[in-house]
The first five atom37 places (N, CA, C, CB, O) and aatype in JSON, in Angstrom:
{
  "aatype": [20, 20, 20, 20, 20, 20, 20, 20, 20, 20, 20, 20, 20, 20, 20, 20, 20, 20, 20, 20, 20, 20, 20, 20, 20, 20, 20, 20, 20, 20, 20, 20, 20, 20, 20, 20, 20, 20, 20, 20, 20, 20, 20, 20, 20, 20, 20, 20, 20, 20, 20, 20, 20, 20, 20, 20, 20, 20, 20, 20, 20, 20, 20, 20, 20, 20, 20, 20, 20, 20, 20, 20, 20, 20, 20, 20, 20, 20, 20, 20, 20, 20, 20, 20, 20, 20, 20, 20, 20, 20, 20, 20, 20, 20, 20, 20, 20, 20, 20, 20, 20, 20, 20, 20, 20, 20, 20, 20, 20, 20, 20, 20, 20, 20, 20, 20, 20, 20, 20, 20, 20, 20, 20, 20, 20, 20, 20, 20, 20, 20],
  "atom_mask": [
    [1, 1, 1, 1, 1],
    [1, 1, 1, 1, 1],
    [1, 1, 1, 1, 1],
    [1, 1, 1, 1, 1],
    [1, 1, 1, 1, 1],
    [1, 1, 1, 1, 1],
    [1, 1, 1, 1, 1],
    [1, 1, 1, 1, 1],
    [1, 1, 1, 1, 1],
    [1, 1, 1, 1, 1],
    [1, 1, 1, 1, 1],
    [1, 1, 1, 1, 1],
    [1, 1, 1, 1, 1],
    [1, 1, 1, 1, 1],
    [1, 1, 1, 1, 1],
    [1, 1, 1, 1, 1],
    [1, 1, 1, 1, 1],
    [1, 1, 1, 1, 1],
    [1, 1, 1, 1, 1],
    [1, 1, 1, 1, 1],
    [1, 1, 1, 1, 1],
    [1, 1, 1, 1, 1],
    [1, 1, 1, 1, 1],
    [1, 1, 1, 1, 1],
    [1, 1, 1, 1, 1],
    [1, 1, 1, 1, 1],
    [1, 1, 1, 1, 1],
    [1, 1, 1, 1, 1],
    [1, 1, 1, 1, 1],
    [1, 1, 1, 1, 1],
    [1, 1, 1, 1, 1],
    [1, 1, 1, 1, 1],
    [1, 1, 1, 1, 1],
    [1, 1, 1, 1, 1],
    [1, 1, 1, 1, 1],
    [1, 1, 1, 1, 1],
    [1, 1, 1, 1, 1],
    [1, 1, 1, 1, 1],
    [1, 1, 1, 1, 1],
    [1, 1, 1, 1, 1],
    [1, 1, 1, 1, 1],
    [1, 1, 1, 1, 1],
    [1, 1, 1, 1, 1],
    [1, 1, 1, 1, 1],
    [1, 1, 1, 1, 1],
    [1, 1, 1, 1, 1],
    [1, 1, 1, 1, 1],
    [1, 1, 1, 1, 1],
    [1, 1, 1, 1, 1],
    [1, 1, 1, 1, 1],
    [1, 1, 1, 1, 1],
    [1, 1, 1, 1, 1],
    [1, 1, 1, 1, 1],
    [1, 1, 1, 1, 1],
    [1, 1, 1, 1, 1],
    [1, 1, 1, 1, 1],
    [1, 1, 1, 1, 1],
    [1, 1, 1, 1, 1],
    [1, 1, 1, 1, 1],
    [1, 1, 1, 1, 1],
    [1, 1, 1, 1, 1],
    [1, 1, 1, 1, 1],
    [1, 1, 1, 1, 1],
    [1, 1, 1, 1, 1],
    [1, 1, 1, 1, 1],
    [1, 1, 1, 1, 1],
    [1, 1, 1, 1, 1],
    [1, 1, 1, 1, 1],
    [1, 1, 1, 1, 1],
    [1, 1, 1, 1, 1],
    [1, 1, 1, 1, 1],
    [1, 1, 1, 1, 1],
    [1, 1, 1, 1, 1],
    [1, 1, 1, 1, 1],
    [1, 1, 1, 1, 1],
    [1, 1, 1, 1, 1],
    [1, 1, 1, 1, 1],
    [1, 1, 1, 1, 1],
    [1, 1, 1, 1, 1],
    [1, 1, 1, 1, 1],
    [1, 1, 1, 1, 1],
    [1, 1, 1, 1, 1],
    [1, 1, 1, 1, 1],
    [1, 1, 1, 1, 1],
    [1, 1, 1, 1, 1],
    [1, 1, 1, 1, 1],
    [1, 1, 1, 1, 1],
    [1, 1, 1, 1, 1],
    [1, 1, 1, 1, 1],
    [1, 1, 1, 1, 1],
    [1, 1, 1, 1, 1],
    [1, 1, 1, 1, 1],
    [1, 1, 1, 1, 1],
    [1, 1, 1, 1, 1],
    [1, 1, 1, 1, 1],
    [1, 1, 1, 1, 1],
    [1, 1, 1, 1, 1],
    [1, 1, 1, 1, 1],
    [1, 1, 1, 1, 1],
    [1, 1, 1, 1, 1],
    [1, 1, 1, 1, 1],
    [1, 1, 1, 1, 1],
    [1, 1, 1, 1, 1],
    [1, 1, 1, 1, 1],
    [1, 1, 1, 1, 1],
    [1, 1, 1, 1, 1],
    [1, 1, 1, 1, 1],
    [1, 1, 1, 1, 1],
    [1, 1, 1, 1, 1],
    [1, 1, 1, 1, 1],
    [1, 1, 1, 1, 1],
    [1, 1, 1, 1, 1],
    [1, 1, 1, 1, 1],
    [1, 1, 1, 1, 1],
    [1, 1, 1, 1, 1],
    [1, 1, 1, 1, 1],
    [1, 1, 1, 1, 1],
    [1, 1, 1, 1, 1],
    [1, 1, 1, 1, 1],
    [1, 1, 1, 1, 1],
    [1, 1, 1, 1, 1],
    [1, 1, 1, 1, 1],
    [1, 1, 1, 1, 1],
    [1, 1, 1, 1, 1],
    [1, 1, 1, 1, 1],
    [1, 1, 1, 1, 1],
    [1, 1, 1, 1, 1],
    [1, 1, 1, 1, 1],
    [1, 1, 1, 1, 1],
    [1, 1, 1, 1, 1]
  ],
  "atom_positions": [
    [[113.46, 123.26, 114.72], [112.09, 122.36, 114.84], [111.9, 121.95, 113.57], [110.71, 123.09, 115.36], [112.24, 122.52, 112.54]],
    [[111.25, 120.73, 113.74], [110.85, 119.55, 112.42], [109.28, 120.6, 111.84], [110.27, 117.23, 113.3], [108.59, 121.58, 112.11]],
    [[109.43, 119.69, 111.11], [108.11, 120.28, 110.25], [106.97, 119.23, 110.38], [108.45, 120.5, 108.5], [107.15, 118.04, 110.59]],
    [[105.81, 119.82, 110.22], [104.85, 119.31, 110.31], [104.58, 118.39, 108.96], [103.99, 120.28, 110.66], [105.03, 118.93, 107.94]],
    [[103.93, 117.09, 108.76], [103.69, 116.75, 107.76], [102.01, 115.88, 107.56], [104.93, 116.07, 107.5], [101.49, 114.99, 108.24]],
    [[101.69, 116.39, 106.73], [100.45, 115.37, 106.53], [100.06, 114.49, 105.09], [99.2, 116.27, 106.78], [100.4, 114.99, 104.02]],
    [[99.59, 113.6, 105.1], [99.79, 112.88, 103.89], [98.61, 111.96, 103.53], [101.04, 112.08, 104.01], [98.98, 110.79, 103.45]],
    [[97.22, 112.14, 103.26], [96.6, 111.07, 102.49], [96.99, 109.82, 101.62], [96.07, 111.64, 101.82], [97.86, 109.81, 100.75]],
    [[96.21, 108.79, 101.99], [96.68, 107.79, 101.48], [96.12, 107.79, 100.07], [96.42, 106.67, 102.27], [94.91, 107.56, 99.98]],
    [[96.93, 108.05, 98.75], [97.11, 107.94, 97.27], [95.69, 106.42, 96.81], [99.27, 107.44, 96.93], [95.54, 105.22, 97.06]],
    [[95.02, 107.47, 96.1], [93.73, 106.16, 95.1], [95.12, 105.42, 94.14], [91.93, 107.36, 93.44], [94.99, 104.23, 93.89]],
    [[95.77, 105.77, 93.87], [97.18, 105.03, 93.17], [98.39, 104.84, 93.39], [97.5, 105.39, 92.3], [98.96, 105.93, 93.33]],
    [[99.36, 103.7, 93.69], [100.51, 103.22, 93.98], [101.26, 104.46, 93.51], [100.84, 101.82, 93.36], [101.02, 105.01, 92.44]],
    [[102.53, 105.03, 94.73], [103.75, 105.97, 93.8], [104.09, 105.01, 93.54], [104.91, 107.02, 94.29], [103.33, 104.75, 92.61]],
    [[104.75, 104.13, 93.65], [105.57, 103.39, 93.33], [105.3, 101.93, 93.39], [106.49, 103.75, 93.92], [104.32, 101.53, 94.02]],
    [[106.31, 100.9, 92.62], [105.88, 99.47, 92.65], [107.24, 98.52, 93.89], [105.92, 98.84, 90.63], [108.25, 98.48, 93.19]],
    [[107.43, 98.14, 94.65], [108.24, 97.94, 95.35], [109.01, 97.02, 94.84], [107.85, 97.77, 96.37], [108.51, 96.21, 94.06]],
    [[110.5, 96.95, 95.22], [111.25, 95.68, 94.78], [110.63, 94.67, 94.89], [112.36, 95.39, 95.37], [110.61, 93.89, 93.93]],
    [[109.85, 94.31, 96.22], [109.19, 93.11, 96.1], [108.0, 92.65, 95.54], [109.1, 92.81, 97.0], [107.42, 91.58, 95.71]],
    [[107.62, 93.97, 94.58], [106.37, 93.77, 93.63], [105.25, 94.2, 94.14], [106.08, 92.42, 93.26], [104.25, 93.9, 93.49]],
    [[105.06, 94.91, 95.27], [104.16, 95.16, 96.53], [103.64, 96.6, 95.92], [105.08, 95.21, 98.24], [104.51, 97.45, 95.72]],
    [[102.19, 96.94, 95.61], [102.19, 98.83, 95.51], [102.37, 99.32, 96.7], [100.75, 99.65, 95.0], [102.29, 98.7, 97.76]],
    [[102.61, 100.43, 96.56], [103.34, 101.58, 97.57], [102.74, 102.49, 97.47], [104.68, 102.04, 97.41], [102.52, 102.87, 96.32]],
    [[102.23, 103.24, 98.54], [101.18, 104.73, 98.49], [102.12, 105.48, 99.73], [98.98, 104.44, 99.05], [101.56, 105.57, 100.82]],
    [[103.05, 105.85, 99.65], [103.82, 106.48, 101.12], [103.24, 107.56, 101.7], [105.28, 107.03, 100.93], [102.62, 108.4, 101.06]],
    [[103.39, 107.58, 102.75], [102.6, 108.47, 103.52], [104.02, 109.33, 104.3], [101.37, 107.53, 104.66], [105.16, 109.55, 103.87]],
    [[103.2, 109.78, 105.96], [104.03, 110.37, 106.21], [105.36, 110.34, 106.37], [103.73, 110.61, 106.73], [105.54, 109.3, 107.01]],
    [[106.82, 111.04, 106.1], [108.43, 110.93, 106.5], [108.82, 112.14, 107.6], [109.48, 111.16, 104.97], [108.38, 113.28, 107.71]],
    [[109.75, 111.47, 108.29], [110.39, 112.42, 109.2], [112.0, 112.04, 108.77], [109.93, 112.14, 110.98], [112.47, 111.32, 107.88]],
    [[112.6, 112.86, 109.79], [114.12, 112.43, 109.26], [114.48, 111.1, 110.42], [115.48, 114.04, 109.43], [115.57, 110.55, 110.32]],
    [[113.75, 110.76, 111.22], [114.17, 109.37, 111.58], [113.74, 108.19, 111.39], [114.23, 109.27, 112.54], [114.37, 107.25, 111.87]],
    [[112.34, 107.92, 110.49], [111.58, 107.38, 109.99], [110.79, 107.74, 108.83], [111.11, 107.16, 110.74], [110.87, 108.89, 108.4]],
    [[110.02, 106.87, 108.27], [109.04, 106.86, 107.22], [107.98, 106.24, 107.18], [109.45, 106.55, 106.29], [107.93, 105.52, 108.18]],
    [[106.74, 106.1, 106.34], [105.81, 105.33, 106.63], [105.35, 105.32, 105.43], [104.99, 105.63, 107.65], [105.36, 106.25, 104.62]],
    [[104.83, 104.03, 105.28], [104.12, 103.63, 103.49], [102.97, 102.28, 104.25], [105.92, 102.61, 101.79], [102.91, 101.43, 105.13]],
    [[102.14, 102.99, 103.0], [100.79, 101.52, 103.12], [101.42, 100.22, 101.62], [98.32, 102.52, 102.44], [101.41, 100.48, 100.42]],
    [[101.68, 99.5, 101.98], [101.82, 98.11, 100.99], [100.61, 97.61, 100.54], [102.48, 96.86, 101.7], [99.68, 97.8, 101.32]],
    [[100.29, 96.94, 99.38], [99.39, 95.92, 99.01], [99.75, 95.07, 98.03], [98.28, 96.38, 98.67], [100.23, 95.43, 96.95]],
    [[99.54, 94.03, 98.33], [99.54, 92.84, 97.66], [98.67, 92.45, 97.05], [99.73, 92.05, 98.22], [97.8, 92.07, 97.82]],
    [[98.21, 92.22, 95.38], [96.84, 91.78, 95.17], [96.53, 90.16, 95.98], [96.63, 91.72, 93.38], [97.44, 89.39, 96.28]],
    [[95.42, 89.96, 96.15], [94.99, 88.75, 96.21], [94.98, 87.46, 95.46], [94.18, 88.96, 96.32], [94.39, 87.14, 94.42]],
    [[95.94, 86.68, 96.4], [96.67, 85.5, 95.67], [97.82, 85.8, 95.1], [95.94, 84.91, 94.65], [98.4, 84.86, 94.55]],
    [[98.46, 87.13, 95.06], [99.66, 87.37, 94.67], [100.77, 86.93, 95.15], [99.78, 88.32, 94.65], [100.33, 86.47, 96.2]],
    [[102.21, 86.66, 95.19], [103.26, 86.3, 96.41], [104.02, 86.87, 95.86], [103.73, 84.91, 96.89], [104.26, 86.79, 94.66]],
    [[104.76, 87.83, 97.01], [105.8, 88.67, 97.01], [107.41, 88.0, 95.92], [106.04, 88.86, 98.78], [107.52, 86.83, 95.55]],
    [[108.23, 88.89, 95.7], [109.64, 89.08, 95.57], [110.08, 88.42, 96.75], [110.12, 90.54, 95.46], [109.23, 88.31, 97.63]],
    [[111.51, 87.82, 97.0], [111.99, 87.76, 98.17], [113.13, 88.72, 98.31], [112.29, 86.46, 98.46], [114.12, 88.69, 97.57]],
    [[112.91, 89.73, 99.48], [114.3, 90.84, 99.59], [115.01, 90.63, 100.76], [113.93, 92.48, 99.64], [114.82, 89.74, 101.58]],
    [[115.82, 91.49, 100.78], [116.97, 91.83, 102.22], [116.78, 93.19, 102.17], [118.88, 91.4, 102.12], [116.92, 93.6, 101.02]],
    [[116.51, 94.08, 103.0], [117.34, 94.92, 103.43], [118.68, 95.51, 104.09], [116.91, 95.06, 103.67], [119.26, 95.24, 105.14]],
    [[118.92, 96.38, 103.14], [121.05, 96.43, 103.47], [120.77, 97.04, 104.92], [122.48, 97.98, 102.12], [121.13, 96.26, 105.81]],
    [[120.19, 98.33, 105.44], [120.06, 99.35, 106.31], [119.23, 99.64, 107.14], [120.08, 100.13, 105.88], [119.44, 100.46, 108.05]],
    [[118.16, 99.02, 106.97], [116.75, 99.61, 107.48], [116.15, 98.57, 108.04], [115.75, 100.23, 106.4], [116.05, 97.47, 107.5]],
    [[115.6, 98.94, 109.54], [114.27, 98.11, 110.16], [113.12, 98.16, 109.49], [113.83, 98.55, 111.48], [112.91, 98.98, 108.6]],
    [[112.39, 97.37, 109.84], [110.59, 98.03, 109.02], [110.02, 97.26, 110.52], [109.68, 96.96, 106.72], [110.75, 96.53, 111.18]],
    [[108.6, 97.58, 110.91], [107.6, 97.39, 111.5], [106.43, 97.59, 110.7], [107.64, 98.04, 112.51], [106.04, 98.68, 110.3]],
    [[105.85, 96.36, 110.46], [104.56, 96.38, 109.88], [103.11, 96.08, 110.76], [104.7, 95.39, 108.83], [102.96, 95.34, 111.73]],
    [[102.17, 96.89, 110.1], [100.71, 96.68, 110.55], [100.22, 96.21, 109.83], [99.93, 97.57, 110.87], [100.31, 96.86, 108.79]],
    [[99.3, 94.77, 109.64], [98.07, 94.39, 108.77], [96.73, 95.41, 108.61], [97.55, 93.07, 109.39], [96.4, 96.09, 109.59]],
    [[96.3, 95.45, 107.89], [95.37, 96.28, 108.07], [93.61, 95.62, 107.09], [96.2, 97.82, 107.49], [92.43, 95.9, 107.26]],
    [[94.27, 94.78, 106.22], [93.4, 94.29, 105.6], [93.6, 93.03, 104.89], [93.04, 95.12, 104.93], [94.81, 92.85, 104.7]],
    [[92.83, 92.02, 104.4], [93.73, 90.39, 103.68], [94.03, 89.5, 105.07], [95.78, 90.79, 102.71], [93.93, 89.67, 106.28]],
    [[94.48, 88.42, 104.13], [95.21, 87.53, 105.48], [96.13, 86.7, 104.32], [93.88, 86.26, 106.76], [95.76, 86.52, 103.16]],
    [[97.1, 86.34, 104.77], [98.4, 85.62, 103.73], [99.19, 85.3, 105.04], [99.45, 86.85, 102.36], [98.68, 84.98, 106.11]],
    [[100.85, 85.46, 104.7], [101.75, 84.74, 105.23], [102.7, 85.61, 105.04], [101.93, 83.46, 104.78], [102.67, 86.29, 104.01]],
    [[103.81, 85.79, 106.03], [105.16, 86.38, 105.97], [105.9, 85.25, 106.32], [105.44, 87.62, 106.89], [105.64, 84.37, 107.14]],
    [[107.05, 85.42, 105.44], [108.49, 84.41, 105.88], [109.56, 85.14, 105.97], [108.96, 83.23, 104.83], [109.95, 85.92, 105.09]],
    [[110.13, 84.92, 107.12], [111.56, 85.64, 107.4], [112.75, 84.86, 107.93], [111.38, 86.73, 108.42], [112.63, 83.89, 108.68]],
    [[113.76, 85.28, 107.54], [114.9, 84.43, 107.79], [116.24, 85.46, 108.35], [115.27, 83.56, 106.26], [116.66, 86.5, 107.85]],
    [[116.58, 84.92, 109.27], [117.94, 85.82, 109.74], [118.63, 85.23, 110.86], [117.59, 87.34, 110.24], [118.09, 84.69, 111.83]],
    [[119.9, 85.36, 110.66], [120.55, 84.89, 111.7], [120.44, 83.29, 111.89], [120.06, 85.63, 112.83], [120.84, 82.99, 113.01]],
    [[120.08, 82.33, 111.24], [120.41, 80.61, 111.45], [118.81, 80.67, 111.89], [121.92, 79.9, 112.92], [118.32, 79.55, 112.08]],
    [[117.85, 81.9, 112.11], [116.22, 81.42, 112.23], [115.63, 81.78, 111.01], [115.3, 82.15, 113.46], [115.9, 82.64, 110.18]],
    [[114.65, 80.79, 111.12], [113.44, 80.97, 110.38], [112.28, 80.57, 110.2], [113.59, 80.93, 109.66], [112.01, 79.38, 110.02]],
    [[111.41, 81.53, 110.21], [109.69, 81.17, 110.51], [108.96, 81.77, 109.13], [108.92, 82.15, 112.17], [109.52, 82.46, 108.28]],
    [[107.5, 81.3, 109.12], [107.08, 81.55, 108.27], [105.64, 82.01, 109.53], [107.2, 80.42, 107.01], [105.39, 81.27, 110.47]],
    [[105.07, 82.99, 109.33], [103.52, 83.55, 110.21], [102.2, 83.9, 109.55], [103.74, 84.95, 110.97], [102.06, 84.86, 108.79]],
    [[101.44, 83.25, 109.83], [99.96, 83.67, 109.58], [99.86, 85.5, 109.63], [98.89, 82.86, 110.99], [100.44, 86.09, 110.54]],
    [[99.47, 85.89, 109.11], [99.31, 87.68, 109.3], [97.93, 88.26, 108.32], [101.06, 88.63, 108.57], [97.71, 87.99, 107.14]],
    [[97.1, 89.16, 109.27], [95.79, 89.14, 109.03], [95.51, 90.74, 109.32], [94.97, 88.01, 109.95], [96.45, 91.43, 109.71]],
    [[94.35, 91.24, 109.14], [94.29, 92.46, 109.77], [94.19, 92.43, 111.59], [93.02, 93.15, 109.07], [93.57, 91.6, 112.27]],
    [[94.89, 93.45, 112.0], [95.48, 93.31, 113.56], [96.69, 92.76, 114.05], [94.7, 92.59, 114.26], [96.95, 92.55, 115.23]],
    [[97.67, 92.46, 112.74], [98.6, 91.63, 113.59], [99.56, 92.42, 112.79], [98.62, 89.83, 113.62], [99.41, 92.74, 111.61]],
    [[100.82, 92.78, 113.77], [102.42, 93.53, 113.81], [103.17, 92.42, 113.82], [102.9, 94.55, 115.18], [102.91, 91.36, 114.39]],
    [[104.48, 92.82, 112.91], [105.44, 92.07, 112.32], [106.82, 93.05, 112.82], [105.12, 91.87, 110.55], [106.62, 94.21, 113.2]],
    [[107.98, 92.56, 112.79], [108.98, 93.29, 112.62], [109.85, 92.36, 111.36], [109.7, 93.56, 114.1], [109.59, 91.23, 110.96]],
    [[111.18, 93.49, 110.81], [111.7, 92.74, 109.79], [112.96, 93.59, 110.23], [111.0, 92.74, 108.17], [113.38, 94.67, 109.82]],
    [[113.35, 92.87, 111.06], [115.0, 93.67, 111.55], [115.8, 93.82, 110.17], [116.19, 92.48, 112.81], [115.38, 93.23, 109.17]],
    [[116.96, 94.62, 110.11], [117.64, 95.14, 109.19], [118.4, 93.32, 108.81], [118.69, 96.68, 109.83], [118.43, 92.55, 109.77]],
    [[118.76, 93.0, 107.93], [119.6, 92.26, 107.24], [119.06, 90.84, 107.37], [121.0, 92.46, 107.72], [119.71, 89.81, 107.2]],
    [[117.43, 90.97, 107.78], [116.36, 89.54, 107.65], [115.67, 89.86, 106.04], [114.76, 89.5, 109.21], [115.08, 90.81, 105.54]],
    [[116.1, 88.52, 105.56], [115.01, 88.24, 104.39], [113.79, 88.14, 104.87], [115.2, 87.01, 103.6], [113.64, 87.71, 106.02]],
    [[112.37, 88.61, 103.83], [111.35, 87.95, 104.03], [110.6, 87.92, 102.56], [110.6, 88.55, 105.2], [111.22, 88.26, 101.54]],
    [[109.45, 87.56, 102.53], [109.03, 87.47, 101.0], [107.48, 87.38, 102.17], [109.78, 85.78, 99.56], [107.51, 87.22, 103.39]],
    [[106.16, 87.56, 101.21], [104.83, 87.55, 102.11], [103.88, 87.25, 100.68], [104.42, 89.32, 103.17], [104.15, 87.35, 99.48]],
    [[102.79, 86.88, 101.34], [101.79, 86.16, 99.91], [100.65, 86.75, 100.48], [101.59, 84.14, 99.62], [100.63, 87.21, 101.62]],
    [[99.39, 86.74, 99.47], [98.26, 87.35, 100.23], [96.98, 85.99, 99.82], [97.85, 89.28, 99.52], [96.35, 85.74, 98.79]],
    [[97.03, 85.47, 100.91], [95.84, 83.86, 100.79], [94.57, 84.8, 100.46], [95.46, 82.59, 102.73], [94.53, 85.99, 100.73]],
    [[93.81, 84.25, 99.98], [92.47, 84.35, 100.07], [92.05, 85.15, 99.13], [92.04, 84.72, 101.23], [92.89, 85.12, 98.23]],
    [[90.87, 86.09, 98.76], [90.37, 86.39, 97.53], [90.43, 88.42, 97.86], [88.54, 85.41, 97.26], [90.03, 89.15, 96.95]],
    [[90.78, 88.87, 98.78], [91.2, 89.95, 99.02], [92.45, 90.27, 99.08], [90.78, 90.23, 99.85], [93.18, 89.29, 99.23]],
    [[93.02, 91.39, 99.0], [94.45, 92.01, 99.06], [95.1, 92.04, 100.13], [94.53, 93.22, 98.74], [94.16, 92.41, 100.83]],
    [[96.07, 91.93, 100.96], [97.12, 91.95, 101.9], [97.29, 93.63, 101.98], [98.55, 91.01, 101.36], [97.78, 94.3, 101.08]],
    [[97.07, 93.85, 102.52], [97.43, 95.49, 102.71], [98.28, 95.3, 104.5], [95.45, 96.79, 102.7], [98.0, 94.52, 105.42]],
    [[99.23, 96.27, 104.42], [99.76, 96.74, 105.52], [100.72, 98.13, 105.59], [100.4, 95.66, 105.94], [101.6, 98.29, 104.75]],
    [[100.5, 99.07, 106.64], [100.9, 100.22, 107.18], [102.45, 99.86, 107.36], [100.05, 100.61, 108.51], [102.47, 98.67, 107.67]],
    [[103.73, 100.34, 107.3], [104.93, 100.19, 107.67], [105.63, 101.12, 107.9], [105.45, 99.62, 107.05], [105.6, 102.05, 107.09]],
    [[106.41, 101.22, 108.92], [107.57, 102.37, 109.25], [108.81, 101.63, 108.71], [107.77, 102.81, 111.06], [108.95, 100.42, 108.55]],
    [[109.53, 102.46, 108.52], [110.78, 102.41, 108.27], [111.78, 103.49, 108.68], [110.8, 102.24, 107.1], [111.89, 104.65, 108.26]],
    [[112.52, 102.77, 109.65], [114.03, 103.26, 110.1], [115.21, 103.11, 110.15], [114.19, 103.36, 110.78], [115.69, 102.07, 110.59]],
    [[115.86, 104.0, 109.77], [115.8, 105.27, 109.04], [114.99, 105.35, 107.94], [116.99, 105.65, 108.63], [114.81, 104.32, 107.29]],
    [[114.35, 106.59, 107.54], [113.43, 106.52, 106.12], [114.29, 106.09, 105.19], [112.77, 107.91, 105.54], [115.5, 106.28, 105.12]],
    [[113.24, 105.2, 104.11], [113.46, 104.5, 103.01], [114.58, 104.97, 102.28], [112.39, 104.48, 102.26], [114.15, 105.76, 101.44]],
    [[115.81, 104.85, 102.2], [116.96, 105.67, 101.21], [116.93, 105.52, 99.65], [118.46, 105.16, 101.57], [117.82, 106.01, 98.96]],
    [[115.65, 104.68, 99.01], [115.51, 103.87, 97.85], [115.52, 102.82, 97.03], [115.75, 104.06, 97.53], [115.91, 101.84, 97.67]],
    [[115.35, 102.63, 96.21], [115.45, 101.41, 95.56], [116.21, 100.38, 95.54], [115.48, 101.55, 94.73], [115.78, 99.26, 95.28]],
    [[117.78, 100.72, 95.91], [118.87, 99.8, 96.22], [118.78, 99.38, 97.7], [120.26, 100.47, 95.91], [119.71, 98.64, 98.01]],
    [[117.93, 99.66, 98.69], [118.03, 99.53, 99.39], [117.35, 97.76, 99.51], [117.74, 100.69, 99.87], [117.58, 97.13, 100.54]],
    [[116.8, 97.32, 98.73], [116.34, 95.73, 98.95], [116.68, 95.23, 98.08], [115.04, 95.28, 99.09], [116.15, 95.54, 97.02]],
    [[117.7, 94.23, 98.1], [118.49, 93.33, 97.46], [117.81, 92.22, 97.04], [119.51, 92.96, 98.19], [117.22, 91.84, 98.06]],
    [[117.5, 91.35, 96.01], [116.89, 90.26, 95.51], [117.51, 89.09, 96.8], [117.37, 89.99, 93.7], [118.61, 89.34, 97.31]],
    [[116.73, 87.88, 97.24], [117.27, 87.16, 97.73], [116.1, 85.74, 97.32], [117.64, 87.72, 99.18], [115.06, 86.02, 96.71]],
    [[116.42, 84.21, 97.74], [115.72, 83.4, 97.71], [114.48, 83.35, 98.88], [116.53, 82.46, 97.64], [114.41, 84.11, 99.84]],
    [[113.63, 82.39, 98.57], [112.61, 82.88, 99.53], [111.68, 81.66, 99.86], [111.76, 84.14, 98.9], [112.05, 80.6, 99.35]],
    [[110.57, 81.63, 100.6], [109.99, 80.33, 100.39], [108.86, 79.88, 99.39], [109.57, 80.04, 101.51], [108.0, 79.05, 99.68]],
    [[108.97, 80.52, 98.19], [107.58, 80.39, 97.67], [108.16, 81.16, 96.05], [106.11, 81.39, 98.84], [108.84, 82.18, 95.92]],
    [[107.66, 80.35, 95.1], [107.39, 81.03, 93.58], [107.02, 82.52, 93.54], [106.15, 80.29, 92.83], [105.84, 82.77, 93.8]],
    [[107.71, 83.39, 93.3], [106.97, 84.98, 93.14], [106.27, 84.95, 91.92], [108.06, 86.37, 93.04], [106.47, 84.32, 90.88]],
    [[105.23, 85.95, 92.31], [104.1, 85.93, 90.99], [104.11, 87.73, 91.09], [102.07, 84.89, 91.37], [103.77, 88.4, 90.12]],
    [[104.37, 88.11, 91.9], [103.82, 89.9, 91.42], [105.21, 90.64, 90.94], [103.05, 91.06, 93.09], [105.19, 91.82, 90.57]]
  ]
}
């Protein structure tokens, strides 16, 4: 039987993601993990590509843009509180916080995040600042 997991959002980040955003770890299980991401107002993340995981993001604060590239397809979409997006395994992505408040999202990673070696740097849409 699986264990119950309860975890509150921490005041300080647990780690800085390979893309430069702040990460606060949330609940995790055998088949997925959840985290809160925060990118400071006006900041642009580093572009990365995940080697083995899919992610689903739900934005909770701020506004900005998400760039994604995979399999010959490339797009940039506006993101803000209430918007969700997918990042399939092997997709390059980069995001930016436009406006005067941080861009924040809760993301689910499937399978669970394996560690910092999961995200490989790649070229993106904008020069990173994070």
